[in-house]
Steps between C-alpha positions, in 0.01 A plus 500: 500500500436397134757400261460479121718368225784721400407497125419837327143627525264545200594814311864495616631223270840361482518649148421851635749469780776381264411785250549762762829342633640478137421881449721592795855646469737271678820708506665776698391852444799736474527841354161455309589159350409145575819283518638168618694456802884567437568135557185369339364370824121446561288368782161337513184661641269248662125467531444445874168324425668228307877510560551536123702730306322814352786676321879536505634861527828648490699507824725816542867485593696772694620622179137549386423674822773752435379559145159580640656757748707649208177548321322652793771723585542622141128574461449673848596859408268527188210312689538739790466792264194343330187720537283372791190499278676258261601267776135516612371403166721192480352392830142566385550313181658211690198502746257477200707219333515288823127554543431399139708179546362427842395137399858425369669647815257318728547155319868548499506567885289206566734274284825604661382581858197277541234732651137468364412703199260720694790607729726562213241716330488694832876540498489628134262783612712566811829493328381714205362761732866591611569591133190727506558637836856605440436627151274756693785568758765557240403870428459571872860474619592841622733693732469833686638848502511692833657791684754402759359580861776776526395646174865504373464225231257286308450135517438301185430137551493265196404132453716287269487142403732272722645333190552139378305260719507123553171321569485156640144365502333195649303215345175537675353796319693502172334797339408727795845477677664602166255801420520624868872566440525578123214751490634736761850485362367580145304783654803638692740473197704210619652222275451137621646142513235254577586148645162304523481191708625188323187308587266763311699701243237463213261776623790742516609423156149563360483829698843600365367455138206710582700774651729511187213499266357793713805708410759445789837603351785251478695460822227627728383154588727206500405144596728228614331182625751247634551194716830658639352808686779569739770475230311729253377764747799513732730688250212741429448580864870576534516708189507881581263574197218317663313741745195314610407151623134385543432140628181323583561167669615323829650685782807266500590602140405863564755523785782374278388746218494786745848417618626482138331827420684666783828499310374735245251669731214421266151618553308181597133400511435178673155328516589198697338225716174506683332332786161668490261471782122501433315589814131436550342671809185391676301778354599426144254424230600131469366468139719797396794371713489154339475665141807707592690204634425291174638803302806564723582137544427341163568787246767343276455177692670651795815567307521872590697713741162664591343156571336471852767276661340489857126525556435647853138454620335602817401224736126592491472449119778259431296190453248665277758674291709180466200297382405750251856526362534123483187476308607757241859354464351151458285621210801622304582293198867424447579474129717622209442867473361474141206299643198731560422321827846557634524711823840390593780420258833325568784636711763639284753210530566187708741675749209747589268218551728312706562780736129561539435132599790514739363802682158321531649176627722681732204690648290192548802332675521797737137468596277675232187341391461427134146596425513491114750385228858456587588278203680506172273441216620188320580512117665740266572858603567659836161517656425524877168470673345803674574464859382642843682450826344559835666554835836587361773526769646836542857368429406309179709565187197563296426827699864614443556429138329599182279202395453592141230253440124438578534447872313685773633464852257644763596629839255643763537798719309655792551880474604780267829534686583136448395510135741795440771326689463180287480690193814696564700194618687464182810649329280590192260785450352509154125492544231408752128464470239551761130456511290694761194722523677740741641809312705607794657153527579515126675836561691348790615218295628741224723655750603187700555229239858504382430468134533705183135432394189411672175364348215605718192289439652383165705214383686683235713814516693513183417792279709680250393838639623398856859479637588129526778397746591395845702577807741295714645205295231533228703750334539875414346727245156517345362403174192650352302822588648831486780371707612245238657739246721663788693177520638578143573866567779687669472837647746785384524824683628826332583792713454829321645835610248768604374646166442825680846545645617728231173669435551788757 
């Protein structure tokens, strides 16, 4: 593992960083206007690579939340009647604007979240693609007309927007988690309230400006960053004008939100925790398996619900695979994300780093072998060494809880049946990865693994054209793909009397 000073890299000067930060809006965005919080409150956004303040932004109050819902409810009727092509063109213009400002979005994400610039640029491309994908889906929303089986009536099925929607997004993918919800809602004709994570609100504020400049009417999107999430969103969830709740985050919080949403019987989409297994069979191409493991484990520094949380390797190739993975992870440079050499940036805050280290030390205490890393990087910021653990006991906490850091615990197995049993031995079911040369085995895994997504001989599954989501306690609903827009549409049926009844 290599570490570098946390100073900015050549070409990304402190002056350039400050200029970008100073250009950002810092208020709440309600009914098409930027405004201060009703009580004047603000909170600081911190650079996780230094622990220093980047910017202070407005912190919404419960009154501000209700004002945002007022605006969304007032705008809903007109927005639902807006021509699909007009909504599509807004999304397309927003896609082009985000793409044109890719460097600004990437730098901003690196500053507030910590990931290396190369990864931030990847997220810009990924996040922008939701805007383009759903711009193309907007005009494809349709119903059906049919004759009833008995021939005595006609069946008309319409698709209508669900209505005002509340989005609660996480800190780890500040752009993509916003566009993945906002884009299909715009396409379907829903108005929105976005509450971005308090750790990383700046990217959402820049995106909001881009969407407003692209022509999104006042009240359609309202943004209320806050440090009092429950106090602000609770009244909205209990308000009968709200009709949809979409949340990405922990299962623990998701359970509480589902319970709260039950009072108004809200439509809910929940993308919750994961505990992804990555399975390497004896017949796998080990070079490709290690490449896939590096992607699945270290994307976003491991701070992803799709991260490979448990690496399951067949006994016959465990030593070779582990050796290759350790070599690759050792070569990864840990540094501030603006440094061109950085492969792993800081974790998002001290609490996250503390939990990661506790999971590692607990696993070692339970009998796991520390093969690489396992230490907090000294100095400023919240850096942690890339870490590999071998011979991890089956009952170790690290195999049960999301790690959310650059730590790879390796477990061995002897048969396909054992691999499937180990993989399914969790309450989560978001994604799994499997590497094998046997097509039939791959098809068996697709049916046997209890997950919403499977990466077969690949370490990445996220794609705006594909339905993203999990089963079991990893959530409900899908984002992306042709399925994504359905989360924002309700079905209305009209029974029509037989038009031929009086024709004879």
